[in-house]
N, C-alpha and C positions, 0 to 999 in steps of 0.2 A: 456537428460538434464545432464549436466556438472557440477559436483561437483567441477570442476577446475575454472569455471566462477566466477569473482572475478569482482562485481561491486563497484565502489567507489561512494555512495551518493556526490551529491553538497553540498555548504556550505546552512545554516540554510534560508538564505534570498533567496536563487534561489530556494529550496523548497519551501518556501512560496509563491512564483511567480509561480511556475509551476501548483502548486495545487489549485489556486485562478483561472486559467485558465480551470481546471477541473471545479469547481463548487466553485462561491464566495459567498455562502450563509456566511450572517456575524458570524452564531452559529460556523460554522466549521473554520472558519478564525480565530475566538477568541480560541476555547476550542480544537478543534480536531487536525488540521494540526499543532499545537506548537509541540502536541504529536511525530508528525512525524520528523520536521523540527530539532528536539533536537537531531537527529540521522546524522546530515550534517557531510559530511565528515568520516564517517564509511565504512567501507569495508565490504562486504558482497556476500554472494551466492545466487542465483536465490530464493532457500527457503528461506533464511534471511529474502529475502525481501518482501514477502509472510508472514511470523512469525510477522515480525516488522509492517507491515500494522495492520493484526487480532490483536495484542497487543493493538494497538492503538485503534482500534475499541472497544474493549473489554474496556478498560478502558475510554473511551468517551463515551459509552453508557450507562453504570453502570447508574441501575434506570430509563432508558429510556423503551419505549415500544419497543418489539421486531422487530416491522416494520422499526427503524431506522437502525438497524443491516442490515437487509436484502437492505434497500435502500442504506447503503455504499458498501454493498457487490456486489451490481449490478453496482457500479463503481470501482471497484476491477481494470480491466484491465485498466480503464483510470489513475487510481492512479498510476498502474505500469509504463504504459508510460511515466507520469509525472516524475516519480522518477530517472527511468531508460531510457535515451535517444538513446542507442545504442538498436538499431532494435533486433540482436538476442539475446544479453540479455534479452532485455524484453520479447520477445518470449518463453525465457526457464523459466522466472517467473510464464509468464501467463499459460504455460503449466503445471508447477508445483500446481496453482490457480484450473487449470480446472480436474486435477487428485484429489485434495482435493475435489473438490466438487462432483465428480463422488463418492469419496469412502464414501461423506456423505450420499449420495441418497440410495446406496447399501448396509451400515454398515458395 
């Protein structure tokens, strides 16, 4: 995994459209996806993509049952693919997410 890989996010409208293709649940479209879309145009490293997603999930799910966090986390690879169309960069972000998940299991 390279700290040199830079990912420039699409504009907000494109991000919204790509995320709707993952899941067009009304509540996500109205409340969750805008938390991600506001990052349109930013340049991030793969770890930053994962952190951005996790922070948005945290903000979105405040006060919700924990199962909602788990459901969103199950879609992480698909969210990464939607946000990062470059396959190589997306693979780096997914690899980082897999490391995070493994670390969470082992402590």
